C-alpha positions as CSV (number, residue, x, y, z in Angstrom):
1,X,65.9,99.5,139.5
2,X,62.2,99.0,138.9
3,X,61.0,95.9,140.9
4,X,57.9,93.9,140.2
5,X,56.0,92.4,143.2
6,X,55.0,88.7,143.2
7,X,51.8,87.9,141.4
8,X,50.0,90.7,139.7
9,X,51.7,93.5,141.6
10,X,52.6,96.9,140.2
11,X,56.0,97.7,138.8
12,X,57.3,100.4,141.0
13,X,60.5,102.0,142.5
14,X,61.1,104.8,145.0
15,X,58.2,103.5,147.1
16,X,57.4,103.4,150.8
17,X,57.0,100.2,152.8
18,X,56.2,99.0,156.3
19,X,55.5,95.7,158.0
20,X,52.8,95.1,160.7
21,X,51.4,92.0,162.1
22,X,52.5,89.6,159.4
23,X,51.7,92.0,156.6
24,X,53.9,94.1,154.3
25,X,52.4,97.3,153.0
26,X,53.9,98.9,149.9
27,X,52.6,102.4,148.8
28,X,53.4,105.2,146.4
29,X,56.5,105.2,144.3
30,X,56.8,105.6,140.6
31,X,56.1,103.4,137.5
32,X,58.2,102.8,134.4
33,X,57.0,106.2,133.0
34,X,58.2,108.0,136.2
35,X,54.6,108.7,137.1
36,X,54.0,109.1,140.9
37,X,51.7,106.4,142.2
38,X,49.0,106.5,144.9
39,X,48.2,102.7,145.1
40,X,48.9,100.6,148.1
41,X,49.4,96.8,148.0
42,X,49.6,94.4,150.9
43,X,51.4,91.1,151.2
44,X,50.0,88.4,153.4
45,X,53.3,86.9,154.5
46,X,51.7,83.6,155.7
47,X,49.9,83.0,152.4
48,X,52.4,84.8,150.1
49,X,49.6,86.7,148.4
50,X,49.3,90.3,147.5
51,X,46.0,92.2,147.8
52,X,45.0,95.8,146.9
53,X,45.0,98.3,149.8
54,X,43.6,101.7,150.3
55,X,45.1,104.3,147.9
56,X,47.0,107.3,149.3
57,X,45.2,110.6,149.2
58,X,48.2,112.1,147.4
59,X,50.3,110.2,144.8
60,X,53.9,110.4,145.8
61,X,57.3,109.0,144.9
62,X,60.5,109.2,147.1
63,X,58.4,109.6,150.2
64,X,59.7,108.7,153.6
65,X,57.9,105.8,155.4
66,X,57.7,104.7,159.1
67,X,55.4,102.9,161.4
68,X,54.5,102.7,165.1
69,X,52.2,100.5,167.1
70,X,49.1,102.2,165.6
71,X,49.9,103.6,162.2
72,X,51.9,103.5,159.0
73,X,53.1,106.9,157.8
74,X,53.7,108.3,154.3
75,X,55.7,111.5,154.5
76,X,56.5,114.1,151.9
77,X,57.8,113.0,148.5
78,X,57.3,114.3,145.0
79,X,54.1,114.2,143.0
80,X,55.6,114.9,139.6
81,X,55.2,118.7,139.9
82,X,56.2,119.7,143.4
83,X,58.0,118.6,146.5
84,X,55.4,117.7,149.2
85,X,54.9,118.6,152.8
86,X,51.7,116.4,153.0
87,X,51.7,113.6,155.5
88,X,49.3,110.7,155.7
89,X,48.7,107.8,158.2
90,X,47.2,104.4,157.7
91,X,45.6,102.4,160.6
92,X,45.8,98.9,159.1
93,X,42.7,97.9,161.1
94,X,40.6,100.8,159.6
95,X,42.1,100.4,156.1
96,X,42.0,104.1,155.2
97,X,44.7,106.8,155.0
98,X,44.0,110.0,156.9
99,X,45.6,113.4,156.5
100,X,47.9,114.6,159.3
101,X,49.5,118.0,159.9
102,X,52.0,118.9,157.2
103,X,55.8,118.9,157.5
104,X,57.4,122.2,158.5
105,X,59.6,121.9,155.4
106,X,58.6,120.2,152.2
107,X,60.9,117.1,151.7
108,X,61.5,114.6,149.0
109,X,63.9,111.6,149.5
110,X,63.9,112.2,153.3
111,X,63.9,109.3,155.8
112,X,61.9,108.7,158.9
113,X,61.8,106.5,162.0
114,X,59.7,106.3,165.2
115,X,61.3,106.7,168.6
116,X,59.9,107.7,172.0
117,X,56.3,107.7,170.7
118,X,57.2,110.4,168.1
119,X,57.9,110.4,164.4
120,X,61.3,111.7,163.4
121,X,61.9,112.9,159.8
122,X,65.4,113.7,158.7
123,X,67.2,115.1,155.7
124,X,65.9,114.9,152.1
125,X,65.7,117.7,149.6
126,X,63.5,120.8,149.2
127,X,65.4,122.0,146.2
128,X,68.6,121.8,148.1
129,X,69.8,118.9,150.2
130,X,69.0,119.2,153.9
131,X,70.8,118.7,157.2
132,X,67.7,119.5,159.2
133,X,65.2,117.2,161.0
134,X,61.8,117.6,162.4
135,X,59.6,115.6,164.9
136,X,55.9,114.9,165.0
137,X,53.9,114.6,168.2
138,X,50.8,112.5,167.4
139,X,48.9,113.9,170.5
140,X,49.3,117.5,169.3
141,X,49.2,116.6,165.6
142,X,52.1,119.0,165.0
143,X,55.6,118.9,163.5
144,X,58.4,120.9,165.2
145,X,62.0,121.5,164.0
146,X,64.7,119.6,165.8
147,X,67.1,122.2,167.1
148,X,70.2,120.3,166.3
149,X,71.0,119.8,162.6
150,X,72.7,116.7,161.4
151,X,76.5,116.9,160.9
152,X,76.0,116.3,157.1
153,X,73.2,116.9,154.7
154,X,71.6,113.6,153.5
155,X,69.2,113.1,150.7
156,X,68.2,109.6,149.6
157,X,69.7,108.3,152.8
158,X,68.1,106.2,155.6
159,X,67.2,106.5,159.2
160,X,66.6,103.8,161.8
161,X,66.0,103.4,165.5
162,X,68.0,100.8,167.3
163,X,68.7,100.3,171.0
164,X,66.9,103.5,172.0
165,X,68.8,105.7,169.6
166,X,68.0,107.4,166.3
167,X,70.5,106.9,163.5
168,X,70.9,108.6,160.1
169,X,73.2,107.1,157.4
170,X,74.3,107.2,153.8
171,X,72.6,109.4,151.2
172,X,74.0,112.1,148.9
173,X,75.4,115.6,149.7
174,X,74.8,118.9,148.1
175,X,78.1,118.5,146.1
176,X,76.9,115.0,144.9
177,X,79.1,113.0,147.2
178,X,77.5,109.6,148.1
179,X,78.1,109.1,151.8
180,X,79.4,106.2,153.9
181,X,78.9,108.0,157.2
182,X,76.5,107.3,160.0
183,X,75.5,109.6,162.9
184,X,73.3,109.1,165.9
185,X,71.0,111.5,167.8
186,X,70.7,111.1,171.6
187,X,67.0,111.8,171.9
188,X,66.9,111.5,175.7
189,X,70.2,113.4,176.3
190,X,70.2,116.9,177.7
191,X,71.5,119.2,175.0
192,X,71.1,116.4,172.5
193,X,73.2,116.6,169.4
194,X,74.2,114.4,166.4
195,X,77.4,112.3,166.8
196,X,79.4,110.8,163.9
197,X,80.1,107.0,164.3
198,X,82.1,104.4,162.3
199,X,81.3,104.6,158.6
200,X,79.7,101.9,156.5
201,X,82.1,99.8,154.3
202,X,80.4,101.1,151.2
203,X,79.0,104.5,150.3
204,X,75.3,104.1,149.6
205,X,72.3,106.2,148.4
206,X,68.8,104.9,147.6
207,X,69.4,101.8,149.7
208,X,67.4,99.6,152.1
209,X,67.7,99.8,155.9
210,X,65.9,98.2,158.9
211,X,66.4,97.2,162.5
212,X,67.2,93.5,162.4
213,X,67.4,91.9,165.9
214,X,68.9,95.1,167.4
215,X,71.4,95.6,164.6
216,X,71.1,98.0,161.7
217,X,71.0,96.1,158.4
218,X,71.6,97.9,155.1
219,X,71.6,96.5,151.5
220,X,72.0,97.6,147.9
221,X,71.8,101.2,146.8
222,X,74.1,102.9,144.4
223,X,77.4,104.8,144.2
224,X,78.1,105.1,140.5
225,X,77.1,101.4,140.2
226,X,74.2,99.5,141.6
227,X,75.1,97.4,144.7
228,X,74.1,93.9,145.8
229,X,76.1,93.9,149.1
230,X,74.7,94.1,152.6
231,X,76.2,94.9,156.0
232,X,75.3,95.0,159.6
233,X,76.0,97.6,162.3
234,X,76.2,96.7,166.0
235,X,75.7,99.9,168.0
236,X,77.2,98.5,171.2
237,X,80.5,97.9,169.3
238,X,80.3,100.8,166.8
239,X,81.3,98.3,164.2
240,X,80.1,97.1,160.7
241,X,80.4,93.6,159.4
242,X,79.6,92.3,155.9
243,X,76.4,90.3,155.3
244,X,75.3,88.1,152.4
245,X,74.9,89.7,149.0
246,X,71.4,90.0,147.5
247,X,70.6,87.8,144.5
248,X,70.3,90.9,142.3
249,X,71.9,94.4,142.6
250,X,69.1,96.9,143.3
251,X,68.4,100.4,144.5
252,X,65.3,102.5,145.4
253,X,64.0,99.4,147.3
254,X,63.0,98.9,150.9
255,X,64.0,96.5,153.7
256,X,61.3,95.6,156.3
257,X,61.5,93.1,159.2
258,X,58.5,91.2,160.4
259,X,57.9,88.4,162.8
260,X,55.4,85.8,161.7
């Protein structure tokens, strides 16, 4: 699905997004001609107005996106010719993207989340769909491989941090199976490994996901058909419950949560 932003926004899908301080930042993606985009647009949530932002240094679609207290990250993706290892960060106060150390493995359709002051990048594809993950230390400006691979390969899945844990969910496998499964990584545990938890009610790839009041919310995506359903995961109960359906079925979108 190709979504148009309110106002004079750009038609785009497969984009990255993050929310900081009452603003939503949308970057990269692809247009209706499948051209990789480098433009950034910013929504002032209080005024409901979109304004242009600083362009990415590298056009990219199907990039992973994440944010911490200082920066928004655009990670990997596909520029129309090659799968990227390039990573950029935006400090919303400075308004410019800067280049960071590259990924250890080029990845498109990966997912990313921030936990423990570090950036975790999981799954995706580099020509084959991946089980591996890597982690970025901002102080050292370096990515390192996570020793423990996920239980399943996941491309076009999502990752999320919730209640001090890292979760990876959904996506598509090497044999084209769309996944319902979710697994967590105990970042602070000695000998940390991935553990499979209770599966989502629906298999999903190219879906939206965010931490919503210490629950994991997912919506939309596709599994042979485009979905409008949403559901919520409560980590303390290891249980999923259905949420309200979106007004329109959609995939290759983003969910972000912001407090005004």
